[in-house]
MIRO-803123 format. One record per residue: residue in one letter; x, y, z of N, C-alpha, C, O in turn. Coordinates in steps of 0.02 Angstrom, whole numbers, plus 50000, padded with zeros to 5 digits. Example, Ala and Ser with C-alpha at 12.3 -4.5 7.8 and 13.67 -1.06 7.14 Angstrom:
<rs>
A506604971650390506154977550390506604983550390507124983450423S506424988850354506844994750357506455000250394506705005750402
</rs>
This chain:
<rs>
M511095541849415511575537149452511545530949414510965530849394E511785526749396511625519049376511705515249426512225516449456V511355510549451511545507749498511805498749466511425496049426E512365495549484512435490749454512125484849502512255484349562E511725480649469511475474949525512095468649490512275467849431N512305465249550512635461049533512185454149559511995453349617I512055449249504511575443349529512165435549497512425433649445D512115433749561512565427149555512055421649509511495419949529T512275420049464511905416749414511835407549436511395403449424S512515407049476513075400449479512375396649542512335390549551V512045400349566511565397249616510765393949575510405396849535Q510735389649595510095386149546509445384549607509615381149655P509035385949605508415383249638508375377949662508475373849617E508275375349711508285367249727507445367449727506975370849746V507625360149686507065357049662506885351149708507315346749706K506295349649755506175343849806505535338549759504995340249735E505805332949759505455326249736504895324749790504855323449850S504445325849732503605325549781503615318549809503935314449777K503335316649862503235311349893502555306449868502515300549885D502125309249835501605306849811501825303749739501455299749710I502285305249719502425301049666502705293949678503225294549709P502565287749666502715282549665503415280949656503515285149612T503955278249662504355275249616504405270049593503855267449600S504745266649569504655259849511504985255149569504765249549556K505315254649617505305250249655504885250649726505105248149778S504455252949724503725252249762503155249949732502635247749757K503365250949655502685248749633502825239149628502375235149639D503675236749606503745230049618503535227349685503325221649687I503575230849740503285227249801502595226349788502425220549777W502115231049788501475231349778501095224749736500635221049754V501545224749666501425218249623501565212149671501145207649676V502125211849704502175205349742501685204049790501575198049802L501345208249820500895210149874500345205949832500315199849834L500105208249811499575207949747499495200849736498995197349744N500125199049715499855190349679500145185449739500165179449726I500335187349796500145184049864499575183449872499275178049868F499295189149886498505189849914498035184649858497595180749876L498315186049779497795183349736498035174649737497665170849705A498365172949756498775165349767498255162249819497885157449808L498305165949877497955163149933497285163249942497055160049988V496895166649903496085168549882496085163549843495555160549850T496585159949788496415155949737496395147749787495935143749781I497025146449837497215141549865496435141149922496215135649938F496185146149941495605145149992495005143649952494605139949981L494815145949881494145144549852494325137949834493875133749839L494945135749811494995127449796495015123549843494895117749827G495135124649903495085121749958494355121149994494085116050016Y494165125749994493255126850002492795120749960492425116449983I492985122149892492535117849831492805110949843492405106349835A493335109649858493545101149879493195099449928492805095049908Y493125100649985492835101550040492285100450031492095095050053K491815104549998491125103649981490925098549941490395095649942N491535097649895491165092149863491505084549888491645079949850G491585084549963491895077649984492645074249991492815069150020H493105079849946493565076349932494155077749994494705075049990I493955082350054494355083250103493895081650157493285082950158D494305078350209493835076250277494135080950308494755080950305L493795085950346494225088050390494305085150465494745087150503D493925081150480494035077350531494675072950535495105073650578N494685068650489495415065950484496115070650490496615069350523I496005075350457496685081250455496575083350520497125083350547L496005085750571496135088050611496235084150680496465086750730K496035078050677496165073350724496675070650736496775066550692P497275070850794497765069150793497805060650794497375057250823K498385057550757498245050450744498525048150810498865051650848D498375042050820498525038050871498915032250849498605027350830S499705032150849499945026450822500055020250842500285015450811G499825020750911499765014050942498935012950927498815006950934S498575015050915497945012050884498105008850827498035002850819Q498415014050770498435012650723498875005350724498635000550694E499415004750753499824997450741499284992150775499304986750746Q498884992250821498204988550857497774985950795497724979950783N497474990850757497144989350699497664985650645497544979850628D498004987750629498494983250574498644977050613498464972550576Q498834975050656498974970350701498394964750697498564958850687E497854966050702497104963150702496964962250629496724957050607Q497054965850605496974963150524497224957250493496944952950459E497954958050519498434953550499498114947150516497914942850477E498094947250585497624940350628497214937050580497244931450556D496744943050572496154942450537496284938250463495884934150441N496924939950430496864937950357497204931050371497114926550330T497634929750433498014923150424497584918950468497824913450480E497044920150492496634914650527496094913950455495994908050442E495864917350423495634915650358495894909850308495614904650292K496644912850282496844907650266496984901250284496964896050252S497154902750351497174894550386496564890650392496664884750408S495884892550382495314889750378495174886150315494654882850314F495584886450259495564881350209496264877650214496804879850234T496104871150188496914869150155496604864650080496034863150063T497204863750050497054861649988497154853850002497624852050037Y496584848049965496734842449973497014839349893496734840449840E497494836149902498054833449853497754825449855497774822649910G497454821349795497454814949794497534811549726497694814549675S497424804849729497694803949650497474804149585497764803049532V496694806149600496424809249541496184814649532495864815749481L496294819349578495924826849594496454830249650496944827549674S496144838049664496364841549685495844847849702495564851149659A495764848749771495224853949784495394858249851495904857549886I494944862049858494974866749917494424865649974493814865649967T494784864850026494134861750079494284864350130494864864250151P493664867850167493704871850225493994867550284494224861850280E493924871650343494194867050396493604863150413493034864650398G493814856550454493304851450474493034846850402492574842750403W493314848150358493074844250295493524840150257494074842850247T493474836050240493914829050219493584825850156492984825250145I494234823350110493904820050057494404814650034495004815550026V494014808250024494314800350029494314797249964493854793249960E494734797749901494494792649860494754786949867495234785249902Y494244782549815494314776449813494404772949762493994773349715M494914769049759495384767249698495304757849677495244753249719D495334757249604495384751149598494954747249613495264741949619G494224746049627493674743849642493444744649707492904742049720D493694747349744493414747149809493064753449844493384758249822G492714755149874492174760949879491604758849850491154763049856T491404752649811490854751949780490594743649778490984739049790D490084742949766489584737349769489324735849705489134730149690M489314740549666488954741449599489224739749549488944741849498L489924735049538490294734449467490094727249459489714724749500V490364723449403490214717049397490824712449402491414712549382D490414707949441490894701349488491264698149425491104696849367G491944697449469492394693249426492814696149367493044692949320L492874703549378493334708049353493714713049396493574716349446T494214712549360494644718249398494614726749383494354728249329Y494784730449411494704738349396495254741349429495574740049480T495274747149369495824753149402495374757749378494934757149336G495644764549426495414770649414494924772749472494714768849516L494774779049466494224780749518493514775449531493054775849489T493464771449578492874767649599492284771449635491704769449636G492584778349671492364778349742492554784549776493144786349782L491914788949804492244795749815491774798349884491174797549878K491974800849939491654802849991492024809150022492634809650027I491614813150039491454820650051491274820850115490674819650125F491734822450178491474822350238491554829950273492014833750256N491104831550321491254836150350491094833650434490524832450454G491654833250475491714829850524491614822550523491994819850483S491294819050549491204813450545490564811750513490274806650532D490324815150471489524813750448489814815650360490064820950345T489694810050313489704808750257489214815450226488664816050253I489334818850189488944824750148488794819750077488274817050058L489324819850055489134816249984489664807349970490234805849986E489154803749937489754797649924489514797849850488954799649832M489924796249817489914792249741490234785949725490834785149714I489784781549725490024776749687490054772949618489534774149587A490474768849585490624768449513490084762349499490074756949528V489714764249454489304758449442489364756949359489384761149314S489384748849355489314746049269488904740249278488714737649331G488764738349204488334733849201487774734849205487444729749203I487374741449214486534740149219486484747749157486954750149126G485724749849156485674752649089484934753149114484594750149155F484814759049064484054761549084483674762649012484004764648964I482994761349006482684762948947482254767648962481904768449012G482344772148892481824778448895482174784748956482734784348981C481744789148966481804794549009481374794049060480824796549049P481464791149125480874789349168480824795449205480214796349210K481114800349235481124807549272481574811249241482174810049235L481124817549216481494824149170481314830949251480844831049290P481774834149248481684841949275481644846449232482044846749186I481224850149239480974857049207481094863949233480724866949272F481744866449206482024871549221481584878649190481104877849153D481804885049211481534891049171481814890349091481534891949039D482354887749101482794888049032482804882449005483364881048983S482354878148996482264871048978482214870148907481824874248882S482514865348859482224867348804481694862048765481844856248753E481154864648751480484860448737480774855648681480594849748682E481094857148647481194852748595481544845548622481424839848603Y482114848148683482384841048721481754836148768481774830248786L481314840648775480654838848822480384832848768480334826748776E480214836748714479944830548654480244826148638479974820548639E480904827048617481304820048610481264816848656481074811448634Q481344816148736481274811948786480644808448781480654802248783Q480034811948773479474809248771479324805648704478754803748690G479894804748662479784801848597480064792748620479844787148606Y480784795848667480914788848680480584784448727480534778348720N480344788248779479744783648810479144782048773478974776348786E478844784348740478394781048681478504773548647478174768348645I479144775548623479424766748597479694763548637479844757948617S479864764948701479944760548734479304757548800479394753048841G478644761948789478154761248824478354762448892478364757248925T478514767748922478654768448991478404777748979478384781448930D478234778549055477864784749056478444789849081478994787849101L478274796149077478964801949085478594807649145478064810649137V478994807949198478834809849261479174816449253479744816149229T478884823449273479324827949257479164831249318478614830549345Y479664835049341479664840349416479784847649383480174849249338D479424850649412479304858349372479744861549435479644861249496Y480154863949403480754868549438480854874949422481334878149443T480374877149381480364885349345480344890149404480554895749389N480164889549459480024892749517480454890049558480354892349614T480894886249557481174884549629481854886449630482154887249577E482184887249693482934890449688483324884649678483104879049685Y483834885849664484364880549653485074885649650485104891649639S485664880449664486394883949649486634880749588486494875149567D487054885449562487174881849506488174882449527488444884749578F488464879749472489354879049484489524875349422489084872249394K490074875349402490664872549353490874866549397491224867449447W490684861349381491164853849409491654850949356491444847849307F492324852049368492754850149306492444852749220492484849949166G492184858449238492194862349170491484861149149491314864149098K490934856249185490414852849169489684858249203489694859449263D489344859849179488814863049212488494860949258488144856349236F488384861949328487924857249372487524861549405487794866849420R486874860849422486414863049462486334857849528486414851749532R486174862149569485774857149632485214859449663485214864749694V484744855949658483944856749686483914853049754483774847049751N484024855449805484024852849879484524848849895485054851249912T484444841949893485014836949858485164833049830485504828049840T484804836149769484864832149698485164837149647485014842849630L485664832349630486164835149557486114835849516486194829949498Y486014839449456485704838249390486444841249335486774846049356F486564839249292487064843449234486734843249168486244840249145D487224848149140486804848849067487154845549010487714846548986T486624840648991486864835148947487114837248868487424833748828V486884843748862487084847048782487404853548803487064857648834E487974854548789488524860748788488364865648736488024863748688D488584872248741488554876248717488004877348670487994876248609D487484879948713486924881348693486574885748751486804885948808E486064888748734485714892748781485334890248834485204893448885Y485084882848819484634878348879485234875248917485834874448907F484764873848969485014867749012484554862949021483994863449046Q484894857248991484514849748965484844845049007485384842748987P484554843149072484764838449125484734831549107484454829949054Q484944827949138484984819649127484244818849158483884822449193C484174811649124483374809249159483434805649240482914804749271Q483804804649257484204800949305484504805249364484974808949347G484334805449427484424812849468484934809549505485324812949538G484984802249504485394799349545486034795549519486324791149552L486234797549459486694796349402487154803249392486864808549403V487734803549375488094807549357488654805549324488954800349337T488874810849265489444807249250490024815049249489814820249223V490534814849271490864821449291491574817849223491754812349202P491724824249215492404825149160493004822949203492994825949257G493434819549198494004816549222493784811049293494094810549346F493304808349279493014802949353492864798649294492394799649255S493384792849290493344785249240493674779349290494074780349336F493484774849275493824769049280493774763749211493494765249158E494114756949226494224753549186494134746849204494404744849256D493764742649164493864736549200494394731049156494634733449105S494594723649172495024721949130494854718449067495194714349037D494314720649051493994718148986494204724748954494164724048893G494404730348969494464735548931493864740748921493924745348880Y493324739848956492764744448960493054749849001493464748949045E492734757648977493094760649033492194764449045491864766648997G492004764449108491624768049134491704774649181492144776149221V491024778449159491144784149180490484786049234490524791049271A489994782249234489424784049253489614782049348490004777949373Y489244785849371489174784449461488574786249509488364792049507F488324782049548487924784249587488064788649643488584788749677Y487554792249648487804797049717487394799049759486874800949734G487424799549837487024803349874487374808649917487954808649938I486814813949928486994818249973486464817850021485854817550013M486834817950078486424816650155485714821550151485824827350133E485174820150162484704822350157484514828050209484174832950198D484854826050274484774830750320485514836750325485694839250378A485724837650279486264842850252485974849950275485454852350252T486354852850318486134858950329486214864250254486574862050209D485934869850248486094873350207486774875550191487064875250137E487004878050253487744879750259488264873450223488734874250184Q488074868950244488414861850224488384861450175488954860550154L487784861450105487684860750037488134866250010488424865549956E488194872750055488364877850004489164878550007489474882449973M489454873950056490124871250063490194866950004490644867849963L489764862249999489954855949977490104858749907490644857349881D489584863249870489634866749815490374869949787490704869949735G490404872649854491104875349842491734870849833492264871849803I491524865649868492104860349852492014855749778492404852149746L491664856749772491374853049697491754857449627492114855149583A491504864349638491764868649591492504870149605492794873349562S492944867749678493764869549672493954863049636494574862949631M493764859149617494304854349603494464854149531494124856549485V495054851049525495434851949464495764844449481495794841549536D496054841949400496524837249398497084838049423497324843649428V497424831749447498124831649491498514828849408499124827749406
</rs>
């Protein structure tokens, strides 16, 4: 006898998804976490390199800011700047303008005043005298001079950049006039240099020298240490003669600080 087996083919076996196989969503999360980790590592490495190279000061970063101290420092800095500005003033005269430190004054003498070295019987116009004071002390005095002359070259300073040709030229003038040339060796002597109305000057102690020949590599000073000519300084007499020569004197016991201040005043002078 045959036994008929009834098999229900509609029932399918259940297939369970393995938990060991990652889904696409979990893959995305791991990629994001990995990128964040790599970014943090990169930032840490860059910061460490910057710190080692001195570009980051941890003390300033970690130290709490004191707003009161910062404001006080700013105020003190502002007061220092104000005090520095107030220690200098601008002198405005008839011929020149200059920057003068506190306690320094300039006096111009015009039209024959301030000098006793002009020709009698004539009238004069222009700058005929100048004085620079520190307090009550006269540091520099200039007086206009006219009607005198010099023969040859009586005194000539020698600097390390002097011209041998210029020296020989002055010696030639002395041979013609029959006068002796006295030289001062300043090749190893300290001096200050500055431009006074665009003209090159040097000061050795209390003596001023200026370059008589411009636009070359040499310094060729005048033969008279007590006489100067400054561009823009001039006077005219009633005969129409224009004078540009001034005798000057610097206080012999002036301090180094006063002499340096004087250099600065002269260098700051401009025409008005």
